[in-house]
C-alpha positions as CSV (number, residue, x, y, z in Angstrom):
1,M,75.5,122.2,142.1
2,S,76.0,123.0,145.7
3,I,79.1,122.2,147.7
4,A,78.3,120.6,151.1
5,N,81.9,120.6,152.5
6,I,85.6,121.0,151.7
7,G,88.2,118.6,152.9
8,Y,91.3,116.7,152.1
9,A,92.5,113.1,151.8
10,I,95.9,111.4,152.0
11,F,96.6,108.0,150.5
12,R,99.7,106.1,149.5
13,S,100.9,105.0,146.1
14,S,100.2,101.3,145.7
15,L,103.5,100.9,143.8
16,T,106.0,103.0,145.9
17,N,104.1,103.8,149.1
18,K,104.7,107.5,148.5
19,P,102.0,109.6,150.3
20,L,99.8,111.5,147.9
21,I,97.5,114.4,148.9
22,L,94.1,115.4,147.5
23,S,93.7,118.9,148.9
24,N,90.6,121.1,148.8
25,L,88.3,118.2,148.0
26,L,84.8,119.5,147.3
27,H,82.0,117.3,148.6
28,V,79.2,117.8,146.0
29,P,76.5,115.3,146.9
30,L,74.8,115.4,143.5
31,I,77.9,114.3,141.5
32,T,77.8,110.6,140.6
33,K,81.6,110.3,139.7
34,N,84.7,111.4,141.6
35,L,86.6,113.9,139.5
36,L,90.2,114.9,139.8
37,S,91.9,118.1,138.7
38,V,95.0,116.8,137.0
39,S,96.9,120.0,137.1
40,K,96.2,120.6,140.8
41,F,97.0,117.0,141.8
42,A,100.3,117.3,139.7
43,R,101.3,120.6,141.4
44,D,100.4,119.4,145.0
45,N,102.2,116.1,144.7
46,R,105.1,117.0,142.3
47,V,104.0,114.4,139.8
48,Y,103.2,114.3,136.1
49,F,100.7,112.3,134.1
50,Q,101.2,110.3,130.9
51,F,98.0,109.5,129.0
52,H,97.6,106.6,126.5
53,G,94.6,105.4,124.6
54,D,93.7,102.7,127.1
55,H,95.5,103.7,130.4
56,C,97.2,106.5,132.2
57,C,100.3,106.6,134.5
58,V,101.3,109.0,137.2
59,F,105.0,109.5,137.7
60,D,107.0,111.0,140.5
61,H,108.7,114.2,139.1
62,A,111.9,113.7,141.1
63,T,112.5,109.9,140.5
64,N,110.4,109.3,137.3
65,K,109.0,106.2,139.0
66,V,105.4,105.2,138.3
67,L,103.3,105.9,141.3
68,L,99.8,105.0,139.9
69,R,98.4,103.2,136.9
70,D,94.9,103.5,135.8
71,I,92.7,102.1,133.1
72,L,90.2,103.5,130.7
73,K,86.7,102.5,131.6
74,D,83.5,104.0,130.0
75,D,85.7,106.7,128.4
76,L,87.1,107.8,131.8
77,Y,90.5,107.1,133.3
78,T,89.9,105.5,136.6
79,F,92.1,104.5,139.5
80,P,90.3,101.3,140.7
81,T,92.4,100.9,143.8
82,M,91.5,104.4,145.0
83,H,87.9,103.3,145.7
84,T,88.4,99.6,146.5
85,P,87.8,99.2,150.3
86,H,90.3,96.3,150.5
87,S,93.1,97.9,148.6
88,S,96.6,98.6,149.9
89,F,95.9,102.3,150.0
90,V,95.7,104.0,153.4
91,F,92.9,106.5,153.0
92,H,92.0,109.2,155.6
93,T,89.5,111.9,154.9
94,S,88.7,115.0,156.9
95,F,86.0,117.4,155.9
96,V,85.7,120.9,157.3
97,T,82.5,122.8,157.5
98,N,83.3,126.1,155.7
99,K,81.6,126.6,152.3
100,P,83.4,128.6,149.6
101,T,81.9,131.8,148.5
102,T,80.7,132.3,144.9
103,N,83.9,134.4,144.3
104,V,86.2,131.5,145.5
105,W,84.2,129.1,143.3
106,H,84.8,131.2,140.2
107,E,88.5,131.8,141.0
108,R,89.1,128.0,141.2
109,F,87.8,127.6,137.7
110,G,89.6,130.7,136.4
111,Y,86.4,132.7,135.7
112,C,86.0,136.4,136.3
113,H,83.5,136.9,139.1
114,P,80.9,139.7,139.2
């Protein structure tokens, strides 16, 4: 699938108001679900995840406070408040126009490129 743009988003935890960053967002018009790299989000925001059978929690690494709670829906963990227009999240998005090269794409997924 082709990447249309790369950008970032900043929003605040609904439980603690801590700003959280989604960096290097890939805008892929053909994808029907928003996907999150757990390891990248954890590194960028100094958080850790705790997965359960029916929900997931995101904790602040320094304080061990819960920042986000999500639910399991259709076998996917979802953060409903991240895409609810009237939520308490402040959500700003900015897309840049540079497209990644094939080599960058492969490096992001840990593949050896030709």
